[in-house]
N, C-alpha and C positions, 0 to 999 in steps of 0.2 A: 850589174846583173851577175848573179853567181853562175858557176858552170852548170849546176843542177837545173837552174831555171832555163838556161840557154838550151840544154839538152831536151828538156820537156817541150819547150816551144818549137824546137826543130822537128819533134815527132808529130805535132798537130798538123792534120791535113790543111792545105791551103786552097784547094779547089772547090768547085761545086760538086755535090754528090747528085748525079743524075743517072738513072737506070743502072745503078750499081757501080759506076765508075767515077773517080775523081777527075774532073776535067776543067780546063781553063774557061774563062768567059768568052762569049761570042766575039766581043770587042777586044779581048786581050787586056782589059783594064783590071787594076788592082787598087786596094785602098789599105791604109795603115790602121793598126790597132795600137792604142797607147796605154801606158801604165798611168792611172790618174794620180798615183802618189809621187811620180817624178815628172810626168809629162813626156817621158821618153817613148819613142816608137819601139814596140816589142816584136811586131810581126806584120807582114803584109799578107792579105788574102785576096781571093778573086772577087771582082766587083761585077755582079751579074747585070744584064740588061733585059729588056722585054723578051727578046728571043730566047734567052736562057730560062726565064720564067715559064714560057710556053713549053719549052722542051721538058722542064721538070714536070709540068702537068701532063704532058704527053706520056711520060714514063709512069706516072702514078695511075693514069687511066688504063694504060696497057697492062699494068700489073694487077689491077683491081680484080678482075674475074678469078684469077688463080688464087689470090690471097683470100678473097671472100669464101672460096670453096675449100680452103685449107682447114683441116680439122681443128676445132677449138683447142684441143689438147696440144696440138703441134704449135699453135700460136702461143699458148701458155708456156710451153717449155722454152721457146726462144726468149720470151720476156723474163723468165726465171734465170736463164743463163746470162742475160744482160744484167740483171740485178746482181748476180754473183760477180760478174766482171767489174761492175761499178764498185762493189765492196773491195775487190782486190786492188783497184786503182784509185782508192779513196784519196790517198795523199797527193797523187798527181792531179786529180780533178780539183781538189781543194786549193792547191798551189796555183793552178791555172786560173781559177776564179779570182783569187786574191790579186794575181798579177794584172788581169784585165779589168777588174771591177773595183778592187780596193778594199773589200771587206777584210777584217782581221782573220787570220788563218783559222783560229778556233771556230769562228762563225762559219767559215767556208766548210770546215769539216762537218759541222752540223747540217749544212745544206746538202752535202753529199748523202748523209744518212736519210734526211727527209726526202730528197729527190729520188733516191734509190727505192724507197718504200712504194712509190707509185708503180714502178716496174713490177715489184713483187705483188702488190695488191691487185692490180689489173690483170696480171698473169693468172692469179687465182680466180678472178671474176670471168675470165674468158670462157671457162668451161661451165659457167653457171648462167649463161644466157638462156632463158626459158620462155615458154609460151603457155597457152591454155587450150583446153579442149572441154567442151561441155554442151549441154542442151540449151536451147532457148527457153525462156520462161514459159512459153506456150507449148513446148515440146514439139515444135513444128520442124525442127531440124537441129543440126549440130554446128556449133561455132568452133572454128580452129583459129587460134590467135598465134601468129608466128612473128619472130623478130629477125630483122635483116640489116646488114651494114648499110649506112646511108650512101657510101660511095667515096670518091676521092675528096680529100679534105685539105684546106689551106689553113695552116696554123702559124700564127704570128706571136712571137714571144718577146718579152721586154729584156732590158739589160740588168735589172737589179737582182734577179735570181736566175742566172743563166742555165743552171742545171735543173733545178726543181720545176721551173716554168715549162721547160722542154719536156721533161718526163711526165708532168701532170697532163699534158696534151697528147703526146705521142703514145703513151701506154694505153689509155682507153681506146684511142682510135685503132691501134693495131690489135688490141684484144677483141674489138668488135668486128674485125675483118675489113676495116677501111685502109686505104692507102693514103699517103701523106706527101704534101709539099710543105716544108717548114722554112720559114724565114725568121732567123734570129735577128736581134738588134745589131746594127753595124758597130755599136760601141763595145759589145761583148760577144763576138761570134765564136771565139776559140773554144770555149767549153762545149758549145753545141757541136762543133766540128769533131771534137774528140769523142763526144757521146755518140755521134753518128757512126764513127768507126767502131766503137764498142758494140753497137747494135749489129753492125755488119759482122764483126768477129763472133757474135752470138748466133749467127746463122740466118739473119734476116735476108730474104730473097731480094734480088735486084729489083729496083723500082718501087718497092713497098714504102721506103722512106727516101725522100729526095730533099736535099738541103740547098737553099739558095741564099747566099750572102750578097748584100747589095747596099749601095748608098742611094739608089734610086727607088726607094720603097713605094712611092706613089705610082709611077708608071708600071712597075713590075706587078704590084698588087692589083691595079686596075685591069691589066691584061688577064690575070688569073681569075679575078672575081667576075669578069664579064663573060667568061667562057662557059657555055651552057653545060659542059661536062662536069664542072665542079658542083658538089652537092653540099658542102659544109664549110663554114668559116668559124674559127675560134681565135679570139684576139685577147691579149692581156696588155693593157696600156692605159693611156689617158682617156678620159671621157670625151673630149672634143674629137680626137682621132677615131674613137669608137663610133661616134655618131656618123662620121663621114663613111666609115666602112659599112655601117648598117644601111645607109642610104644606097651604097653600091650593091650590097647583098640583096636588097629588095628587088633589083631588076630581074634576078633569076630565082627569087623566092628561096634563098639558101637557108638551110638550118644554121642558126648562129648561137655561139656561146661567147659572151662578152664579159670579161672581168676587168672592170674599169676603175675609176678613181675612188678614193675614200676620204673621209674627214672624221675619223673615229673619235667619239667622246669616251672619256675615262672618268667614271663617276665614283667619287669616294664619299661615303656617308659618315655621319658622326659616330656610328657604332662599328665602323670598319676596323679590322685588325690592321693597324698602321704598318706593322712590320711587313705583312704580306702585301699590303697596298703599295708600299714603296718598292718592294721587289718586283711586283707586277708592273709598276710604272716604268722602272728601268728597262724591263724586258720589252714592254709594249712600245716604248718610245725609241730606245737606242739600238734595238736589234737592227742589224744591217745599216747602221749609221743613220737610222731614221728613214731610210730609203725603201719603204715598203708601203703598199696600199693598205695594209692592216695596221700600220703605225698609229698610235694614239696621237691625235692632233690637239684635242681640247681637253684639258684636265679640269673637270668641274668638281670642286671640293667644298664640302659643307663648311660654313663659316666657323663652326666650333672647332674644327681640326685643321683648317687651312694653314695656319701659322706653323703648327708642328709638322704637318706633311711637307710643307715647303722647305722647312729647315732640314728635314731628313733627306729629302731628295737632293737638295743642293749639296749637302755633305757627301752624298754618294757620288755625285757628278764630279766633285772636287778630286776624287781619287782616280779619275779616268786618265789614261795616257793616250795621247794622240800621236800618230806616226804611220809609217808604212806598215801595211797589214802583215807582212812577213816577219816583222820584228817581234821578239818576245815581249809579252806584257801589254801590247797595244790593244786598246779597247775601242778607240775611235780612229778609223781610217779616213782616207780622203772621200769626198763626194765624187760623183762620176765625172764631172767636168766643171769648167769655170762658170758655165751658165747656172748650174745648180748652186754654186757658191753665191753668185750674184742674187739669185732668187731668195735664198735664206737670208742674206744680208738685207735685202729690200724689205722682207716681211718683218724682220726684227726691228729695222729702222722705223717702219710705219707704226708698229705697236708702241715703241718707245716715244715716238712723237705724240701719240695719242694719250700717253700717261702710264704705260707699263714700266715696270722696274726690272732692270737687268741684275740678276742675283749672281750669275756667273757666266763667263763667256760673252757672246754677243757681237763679236767683230771678226770679220774674215781675216784669215792668216795669209801673209805674203807667201808667194810660191818659192821654190818649185812645188808643183802639186796643187791639187784642188781641195784645200783643207778649210773646214769651218768647225770651230770648237763646239763641244757639247755646251748647250746654253739652257739656262732656266730663266723664265720671265714670270714675274709675279704681278698680280692685280691687272691682268690684261683687259682693257676696255672692250665692251661688247661690239663696238664698231671697227675693231682692228681687222685688217685683211687676213691676218694669220689665223683667225677663227673661221674664216670663210673659205680660204684657199688651202689646198693640200700642200703641206710644207715640204715633204720629201727631204728632210734634213734633221740634224740632231738638236732640235729646239723644242723644249717642253714649256708650254704656255698654260698658266694656271689662272682659273677664274673661280671666285667664290660663289656659292649659292646658299639659300636659306631654307627652301622647302623642296620636298620631293617633286611637286608639280613644276616648280621653277626649273629643277634639274632636268626633268623630262622635256620640258619645252625647249630649253637650251640645247639639249642633246639632239632633238629632232629637227631643229631649225637649220636644215641644210638640205640641198638637193641630193646628197649622197646617203647611202644606207648600207655600207658594207659590213662593218663590225662595230660593236660597242663593248665596253668593259665596265663591270660593276663590282664595287667592293662594299659589301654590307654583311653583317652577321644576322640580319633579320630575314628569316626564311619567307615570311609573308610578303615583305617588301620585294625580295628577290623575285618571287613569283609574279608580282605586279609588273615589275620592270621587264621581265621576259616578254610579257604581253604588250607593254606600252612602247618599248623602244623600237624604232622603225629601221631595223637592220637585219640583214640575212644571217648574221652570226652574233653571238654574245659570249664573252668570256666572263663567267661568274666566279669572282675571286681567283682568276687566273689571268696572266698577262700575255699568253701565247695560245692561240686557238687552232692553228693549222695542224692537220693530221690527214694522212693519206686515206684513212678509212671514213672520213667525215666529208659531207658536202660543203664545199667552199664556194661562196658566191654572195651577191648582195641584192638589195632592193633599190628601188628608185633609179637614179642615174649612176649607180655603182655597177649595173650590169644585168645580164640575162643568163640563165642557165647555171649549172653547177659543175664543179670539177672535184674529183675525189669521191670516195664512198660508192655505194651501189648506184647512187644517182649519176655518178660521173660517166659510166658507160652508156647510160640511157641517152646521152647527148649524141651518141654516134650510131644509134639504132633506129630504124623505121619499124613501125608496127603494121602488120598486115592481118586483116580479118577475112576469113573464108567461110562461107555458109555452105553446108552440105545437107542433103536430104536426111530425114530421120531414118536410120538404118533398120528400124523395127517396123516401119510403116508398111 
C-alpha cells in the first residue's frame, strides 16, 4: 500500500454516524474491509448491532420535523454544496472505491461524476416540488393537492457502486424533506463513510443522515423495518433479498423502492452498425468488471452477423489488461470476493459442459486477489444456467437467432426486466422493440443507459419504483388532497 493510499484510508471515519456524531458500536465490535485485488485488510470499521440500528432510527425520527420544515431552497443549497465537495474530492473518492471494490481507477472516476450528478439533480428538484389547485368538475368546491415528505427512510445500498448507489438514494430523500438511516454493504463501507462526512461538511444538520455499518444486516434491518415510525424502505441488491425485505415491509405497509436483479439481453440485428454494436457490447458487459445489474448477460446476435460480431468482440477482449485497479492501463480488476469468482467459474463450466465454446478466458486465476479474466463464450446452448442466472462477472455469452420474433421471445424469457439493449438501423423495427421488450429501460444503439436525469428501474422481478429523474423524488413524497368550499358560493 502506498503512502497516499494509507493517508486517505486514515482520513475515512471508522464509526457509526448517529445524531451528527461518529460513535463506536454499542458492543464495541469492529470488522475488517479488504482490498479484493490483494486480499489484504485495509481498514477496520465499527460493527453495529440492533441497539445501534434503533439509535440511528431514533435520531432520524427526532430530526424529521425540523428537516421537513426546512425551506426547499435551503435543502437544495446543502445538496449543491455537497456536489461541489464531491467534485473537489473526486480523486480521493475514486481511489477509495478502487481500494475497497476493485474497479479500475478510470471507471471509479466515472462513478464519481455519475454519483455526484444525483446531488446536483435532486438539489435542483428540491425547489420544484409542486401541487395543484382547482375547481371540481361540478364546481362544487376547490381541490388543493399538496406534497409532503414520507418521513424517516431506511436505505440499503450494494457494494458494486458504493458512491452512486448512495447518492441516488440519499439525494432525493433529503431533497424531499425526509431523514435517513443508511446501511451500506459491509464489503464496501468506506466510500459511504467518506460521503457522509462530505455531507456533514456541506452543512447537513445532525440526525438528518445516519449511517450504520454492520455485518449483522438481518437483525439490524429487521429491528428498523418493524418499527412503526419508519415510513420508507429503498433497497438495491439481489431479488431474493429484495423479496424478504418486501415481506418485512408489508407489516407496516411501508413505501418501497426496490432495484433488484437483472438479466439484460443485448440484441444485434443483421442491419446493425457492427462497429457501434461492438463498442456498446464492451461497455454493457465489462463496465465495472461485469458487476452491474445493468450488465448485458445474454448477447442475442442474428445468425448472418454472429460470426463477425463474435470475432470483433473477441479481438477487443484480447486487448484487455487484468490487474489491480490502481495500476495504469488496467481494464479488468478483481471481482468483489472469492464467492464471485466461484460463481463465474461455475456458470462458465456449466455452459461449456452443455456445448458452449470458450473463445477467450474461461478459467479462474490463482490468487492473491479475486480475479476472473474477461471471457467470451460462443454458441451458448439455451439450457445453460448462464442464460438464466445473473452472471455479475466479465463473461460475454453469445446466442445466435434467426428472426425478430425469436429474438424477442429469447429476450423476454426471464423473470427479470431491468434493461435491454438493441442494435439496429431499422427505425420501424426499433419502434416495435421498444414496445415488445419487457424491460423498464432500453438502450437503443447505446451500451450505457444510466443518467441522473432519467428514471432508473425495472419491470417484473427486477424491482419497484424509480430512481433518478423527476420520478425519483416522487418516491419520497406523499400526496394529500384537501377539499374546500366554493369560494364564490
